[in-house]
N, C-alpha and C positions, 0 to 999 in steps of 0.2 A: 595654657595649662596651669593649676595651680600647683605648689609643689607641697602644700599646706598638708596635716595630718593632725589625727588627734591627740589632744595635749594631756598625759597622763601621768607627766613628772611629777615629783614630789619634794619636798623639804623638808629636811629633819628639823622640827622643834626643839629646845632645850632640855623638854621632858623628855627625849628620844622618840615622841612618835612622828608620823608619816604627817604630813599636809599639802594639802592638794596646790598646784600650781595655779590652777584655773577655778572659781567658784562662780556662781551665783548671785549677783547682786540683788535685794530685794528695797530697796532702800524707792518712796514714791509709789508704794501699793498702798491705795486708800481703803480702808474698814468702811464696807456699807456699800460701795458704790461697785460699778464693773471693772474697775480698777481690779480691783480685791478676787474676781472669779478669774481675770487676766494672768493674775499673780499666782494664783495656784496651778491653773495650766502650765505656766514659765516654768513653773518649779517640776511638776510632775516631769516634761517635755526635757527638760536640764537632764533630770534625774536618768530616766531611760535613756540618755543619748550619751550617757557617759560621766555626765558632773559627779563629782561624789563630795562639795563643798557649799553649804548655802551661809550666806551671811545674812543677816539682821540686825534689829535692836526692838527695846523697847519703844523707842521714841519714833518707830515707822508705824506702829499701832498696826503689826502685820502677824505678830507673832503667834498667833492661832492659826492664821490661814497657812501660814509657813510648817508647822505641826500637822494640818491635816493632808496639805502635800503631801510631806515626807510619808505618811502613813499609806495614802494613797499610791503612789510610786509605785510599787511593787518591791522596791530596790530594799535590803534590808540597813533597820536602822543603825549595825554596826558598823554596816562599808559607809555613812554617812558623816563627815565631818560636821558638827552645827557651832556656829558661833555666834554669839548676839552680847549685846552692850546695853549699860543702864546708863542714866541720865542722871546730872548733878543734883537731881532732890535725893538722891538714894544714894549720895556719899557717905551720908552720915550711918548708913542702914544696908551695908552691902549685902548681906545672911538674906535681909526679908528680899531684896530686890531680885537674889538669884532664886528662888522659891518662888518669885511672882512671875520670871521668866519659865521657867519649869510648867508653872502651873498654863499659864498663856500657853503653852506648847504643847503641853501631854505627853512631855517628855522625861525619862530616867534622869538624863545629865543632857548637859551640854559638854561641849569639847574643850571649848574655849569662852570665858566669860570676861568680857572686857569692859573698862574704865570707859563709857564713851567721849569725853572730853576733861581733861583737867580739873575745868571751874567745877564749883559745887553752887548749890543753890540752898535753900531752907527747905524742909519738908514743903510737899503738896498739901492743902492747895494754895499756899501762900507763896511757895516756891521763888522766892528773893535772890538774887542775884549776889553771889559774895564774894568779896574779895580775894587774893590772892593769901594773904596771911589770916586770913579769917578761918576758922575752924567747922566744918573740916577741911585740913589742908590735902595735898596728895598722900603727902606720905602718911597721915590719921587713916584715909581710906584705905591705901595697900596694905595698913599692916591688917586692915581686918580682913581684907582680901586673900591674905597670905593662907587665914583659918578656912576657905572654904574648898581648896584642894582638897580632892577625895575624889569617894564615889558620885556625887550628884556635878563634880566642875573636875575635870581632867587637867585643866591647865586655867592662868589668868594671863591679862593683858593689858596693853592700854590702848588710845588712840589718841591721833590728835598731838600725841607730843613731840617735843623736839628735845635736842639733845639738851640745852638747857634744864626742863623739866624733868627730863630721866636721868639728869646727873643727881638731882635732887633726890631723885628717887632712891637710884642705889648705893647712893652714898648713907640713908638713914634709914635702910630695908636690908631685909634678908632671901629674898625670892624674886629674881632675875626675870620681867615681863617674858611671857612666852614669843608673845607679837607686839608688835604697834604698826596700829594702821591709819596711814595718813594719806592726804590729799598729793597724790604724785601724777604728773603725768609730763607731755613734752614742753609746756612752758612753765612748770614748776616740777621740775625732774629731782629736788632733794637729795640733790650729790654728795653732800655730804653728811647728812642727816643719815643717809641708808647705810652708807661706810660704817658711820659709828655703829649702828644698830647692828650690822654684822659683825661689827667686831667684838661686843661685848655679848653676842649670842641670843640677839634679840632678832624674830624673823620679821622682816616687814613684808604689809599688804598694804595695796594699792587703793583708794577710793578714786575715781573719777578718773577713769585712767585715759576716757578719752574728749576730758577737755571741761568735760560739765554739762549743765543745760542751758547757757546761755547761746541764743541763737549763732552770736556772731564768734564765739569761742568753738562751738563745733565745727563752722564750716574752715576758721584754721585748720584745726586737726584732722580733720578728714578731707576738706577739700586742698589742702596746699598745695603746690609741686614738690612738694619736698617727701610728702606722705604718700599722692598720688604715683610718683614717679616710680617709688622703690614700690609700691605694692602692685606696681603693672609687670614689673622684673619675678615679681613671684606669684604674678595673676590671682592675688587675692586683695579683699579689702583695704584700704586704709586704717579701717579701724582693727583689723589683726595685724595689720605692722603696728600700730601702738601697742598692742596689747602684747605682740612679741615683744617687743623692744624690752618693755619691762620685767616679763619673764626670764629672759634671757639674764637680766640683771642681776636674778635671785629673790625677784619678787613675785609674791602670788598676787593676781588679777581677779576683781570680783564684779564683771560687766554685767549691767540688768537689758534684758529686752522683753518684748513680751511677742518677740516676732519668733516662728520658731527656726527659721533658715536663718536668721542672725545668730539664734543661742547655738545651733551648729557652726555655725561661721566663728565665733566666738572662741571655741575648744579646739578650733582647728588652726594650730599655730604655723608660725613658720620660722627659718633660722633667717636671721639677718648677717649680712655679711659683719667685717668689723668696720670696714668704711662706713656701712649704713649705720652701723651704732653709734660712731660719732658725729655722723653726721646731724641724727636726731638728740644725742644727746649736748650738743650744742643749740638748738633750735630757742631755746630759751633767751637766748644772746641774737640771734641770727636772726628770729621771725618777731616774739614776743616773751613777752614774760606778765602772769597773773598770778593771784591765789584767788580760789574759788570763795574761799569762808570768807574774804574780804566784803564778797557782795552778796551776801545770807542774806538778808533785813530781818529775821527772823531772831537772829543772835545778837542783833547790835543793841545794844542797852547805853545812854549817857548814863555816867555817875561823875559827881566833881565836877561837871559842866563839862567832860570828857570824852569822846566816845570810846567804847570797850564792846569785846565781845564778851557778854554777859560779866561782865565786871573784870575783866583783863585786858591790857593792854598788850599791843603786840611786843615792846620790850619785856614783859610778864612771862608771857608763850616763850617767849625764846625767837621769835619767828623774824623778828628786827632789832638792831643797836639804837641807840638813842639817835643817833645821824636817821635813820633810815635805812639803811643798808642790811639789806636780807643776811640772814646768816647759816641758813638751810640750804 
């Protein structure tokens, strides 16, 4: 028998607004395909099943679908938290990026607008990756974002930032990000980064909580004895164990699924024991450790004969030190 229950918990953002602990992610929905219809159906079902947070991004190419699903759900817009993100080609003009998202979504406002990655590129269609110190820098872009907070944008935040990039931002700007959305799962738990963000009043969101799209990685997160044994004790899936572990750390999760059953399961969390939390906290040491972002081929760019992620090295990001030691 399952001891799960619908998770209606919220966390308080630094602007005073309540933010759901569980939302629906929309990454990998592809416009113009059957995935688009499946995504719209998934969003409608999620909202009708109790979800009140939808996470999307311009880069996903599905903002129009997201907006249509919200309107067709029957749930009042005022009850739904909408998060979207803008890509590096808009770092020079986040105001225009915001309006683009609002137009795509056909919404009057978004609840949180995120800088998707710290890197910038030149404007489209060229979109050439810029190095870390080239303009617009994260500080220059953030200062423009600060002016967006108002009727069209309730809060601003960042995504894929580390303590290093956040420290640079906080030292040179006046508005503390409401959110930092990062890769976070049992094999990349971001213990140091999460603690740093929480100490600074920055709420953490987790993407790829179940370990990413690589088949081998999924089998470890969802089939390893550590997770399946805990799941059996609670009468739930290993995926729900992973989501519950993150939410118990005070972090929001945004799993994506096209299965109505899994959508319902993913918001029905369990309460893990201290021992179970400790075991999962150590999984990156006892089982394996990896960073999904390292394997996203579309982000890999060679600059000056060296591999980078869109012009930034792992040291630039603050993921690793010069010796390759993980810092997060």
